[in-house]
C-alpha angles and dihedrals in degrees: 000000000000097000097168091060090047091052089053093051090048090049089058091047089053090055093050096043109022093166092067106087090185090074092052089050090052091048091051091050092049093048089050092051088052091056093250095128099163094050089047089052094049094051091047091059090064091061117088100249090187093058114120101200118116119275112255096232099030109037094184088064127066116238088242091056090049094053094048089048088051092049092048090051091052092050089049092053088049091053091244094137099166091051092049089049088052092054093047090053089063094052130087105277090209090066110105093212089057089054092048090049091047089053090050092055092046088052090050089053088051090245088136099163094054092043088055092052090051093050092047090050090052091048089064087077102023104034094145096056105117093208091054092051088051091053091051088050091050093052088051088049093050086049091051091242090136095165092058092043092052088048093057090043092054089052091052091051095045092049091049092049092055097043098037113027087158091073091073099225107196095023089104137226089256092066089070104028097047096045102041095238095306090111115103085243111071130190115287089203123208096310124171088249090059093047095049095047093063087220095134091052092043095052093044090052091046089051090051094050093048089047092053091048088054091247094135097165090050090049092054091047093054090057091046090049088061117111106276116265133165113256091251089057095054119115118237095256093053093045088050094051094045089054092051097043093054097039094111095052100032109023096158090053090048093054092048091053093048093046090049090053093049092052095053106130094221093052091234097150127119112265090239093063094081096043093046093049091050090050093048093048086055092044092054089042099246093139095156088058091048090051091050094047093051090047096047091049102040093149091055090046090062098037099044103035126066116226093257093050092050092050091048093051092043088055093049089053092043092050090074095067104014109031095166094051090046092049090052092052093048089048090056089050091048093050090052090052093044089055090053092049091052090049094050090046090053092046089051091053094049092047092051091049089051089044088232100155091183093055089045091055091044094051093045090055090050089050092050092050092048090048091052091057095040099054097060087051092050091050090046088057093047093047091058091062092034087063090050088052089237093140094165088061092049090053089051091051094052093046092059104077094029094135089063105037104032091106096045111105094212089058093048095048093046092048088050090053089053093052088048092055091047086052090242088140098167090056091045089053089050089064102029099048099058089049092052093044089054090062097040093125091055104019089167087075088071117086113260094235093056088055092046095050090047091052091048091049090052090050092047091051093047092250091132093150091058090050092050091048092050091049092048088051092051090047094050091050093047089052090051091052095044089050090055093044117016093183096060117099116216121188105181100105089037093057091043090057089042093055092046089050088049089054092053091047089051091051089052099255094123100160096058091036096053090045090052090050094049092047092050090060097056120154093031091198090067106025102043110100140137093272098042094046090053092059093044098048090054089059091048092048092048092051089046091054094048092049091049090057090051091237095134139015119229127212118248087238093059091049088052092051092048095048091046090053093048088052087056092048089053091052097046100030098063092104097029116104114227088206136019113262112202092192094056097236111143113204127188091233091056095064131101089236093059095047093045088057094053090049089049092053087049094055094043087055092047092050092055 
């Protein structure tokens, strides 16, 4: 609704009929809905909050009760929790809305268990209220009780499907966004029915849970099942989640969305937007952009980041110019986290001896939280030496906290990568193989580089049959997915072959290696992408360097194959970026086609 216009109309009515407090109440409510909290609070002070006459829109409440609830809600929105609590203390405790607001304040204070009790108490009289069910689900989510959270979410969705079939649950955002409104399903907009159903909140929470459980396909599906709306109608939370869920496939688009949210003039973006944008800049190694973002939004840096998080990100940025100082800072962080891990482990042992199940659960939660903070710091330490190609030191860093991280998949995979780079292929297989076998039924859920490194490790240990079996499994799974969705591009087998080709090139067998690289990218129209081109061009450039030094001779047939492939890359690579650009600026020089032309020119000169 257009709450700002409504507030202006109510202001006019207040001028004409100043004795009617109901108009002032409506004006304050409209101003609050518009995000003008200070103005709403100012208007509410002109209403007699002690008046005991029935509220005009809720007769069971007094006008004074309604005013105090409104003021508490405003204070809640302004993060003034103590002031909100004080206002609620002056309200009738039997009022369900007071109980719900109390629960919201407790949740904001991270007193999740107490908040859940308050919401469950309110549910005794308002069990069918979608917003209340969502609050209960949110508490379960915060307590990592994902099954109970999903159960409440399912109830919200089922109730909305029965009450509002016109909202088109399950139709999908894509039906509107991808077809420009020509679909038989049109945007439902941000109608009152949609807002009251709590569907948007429920689907976003479901997507977050599936994402945390590493069910990325289910996470995307949850967002697509949301009632259809045009992109410009999406709320900030949905836009933020769409950006995150599609970051692997559309990173440039994801960066554009997150930056758009951060620049919103009213500041109505999720708190996580700033933190996630910083982390993603660091993940894609745009450290200058991360430093600029932190400096431009200094207030957000201090309000959105915990001290440990700030120190961690600062260390990642610092590592680019001062790796030793960054490592020292990360080591201090790691030691602090290790101390907390030791403390939690000791508490768990003591609680188990005392048979105190509640204390065990609490300490396990603290252990998981400490571990979640420690692992990124450990990886940050390791990356400093990884970039220096000191793999022995990386192995030493990983072996330090083995008693705490030995069951963590991210640690196992990164240790396997270290063994692979050290050419300790049997040790690499020991960590790669169980992970891949765990995902045999859906092998494409495994990162392509893991599959490629395992294949190479098999080959280097003369386990060629195992390598061929794994490649057949990948090929079979790709065929199944392509059959279900012919438009979907899958690069797993392609990258496996690329890595194998790269290995042969690194060993000096360029003719076989290059032929493997070219074969892996057939057909170029489907297999050519930012990642696959990255692997391929490294092989071509390494071959070009070797030829320029007159270290080998190349057959004319191989030259012909290379030039023919590069012609295909020029044709199909016009719109494919050769690198991810977080600012969304597509330049002609940053395309596969442009780089393929340069490499072709190189080989034409070398052939002469």
